[in-house]
N, C-alpha and C positions, 0 to 999 in steps of 0.2 A: 736644481739648476745644474746643468752640466758644466763641466770646465769651459767647453766650448761658448756656452751661453754667456757665462761670467766674461770670458775674454772679449766677446762680441760687445758687451756693454762696455767694457773698460776701453775698448776701441773707439766705439761711438763717442763716449765722453772725452777722449782725447781729441778727436776730430772736431767736436765742438769747441773746445778749448782752443785749438789751433785757429779756427775761424775768428773766434773773439780776438785772439791776438793779432790777426791780420786786419780785422776791423778797426783795432785800436792804433795800428801802424798807420792805416789810411786816415785816420782822424788826426794823428800827429802830423802827417805829411801835409795836411791842408793848413798847418799852423808855422810851417817852417819857410825859410828863404828858397828862391828858385834853385840855386846850386844844391842846397840840401835836399830838396824835392827829388832831384834826379836820383841821389843815392837811395832815398826812401823807396821811390818807385822802381828801381832795380831790386832791391831787397824783397819788396812786396812781391815782384813778379817771380822771383826765385822761390819764395815761400809758397806762392799758389802753385807753382808747377810740382813742388814736392807734396803739397797737400793733395793735388790731383793723382800723384803717384800712389800716396797713401790710401785714398779712397778707392783706387782700382785694386789694391792689395786686399783692401777690407771687403771688397764685394766678391773677390775670389773666396777669401776665407769664409764668408757667409755661406757661399755655395758649396764649400767643400763638406765632405761627409766623412764620418768614420775617422780613420788614421790620417786621411789626406789633409785635414784641418791642422794637424800638429806641423806638417811640412810647411803649410801656409803661414803658421804663426811666425817662423822666422823672417819671412818676408815683410810681415807686418811690424815686427820689431825693428828691422832694418829701417823701414819708413820712419818709424818713430825717432830712432836715432838721427836720421837725416834732418828732421823737423826741429829737432831739439838744437 
């Protein structure tokens, strides 16, 4: 397995983890008051947008070849930091 393949697997796992976190927040949002629900919905929307950006970076990373993927790696790491 190449370094790129390992990194792609790591990125896929991280995106699945983020989706699970978003799903958990959605379930929690169903259990809170209307006022709290507004804040949950705002946070979830923000996370979904960040997740979309990370997915786009991942797709670019996946298509990149050779040395270009190393440049894409920094974009993916920024997306990870944003989601964290």
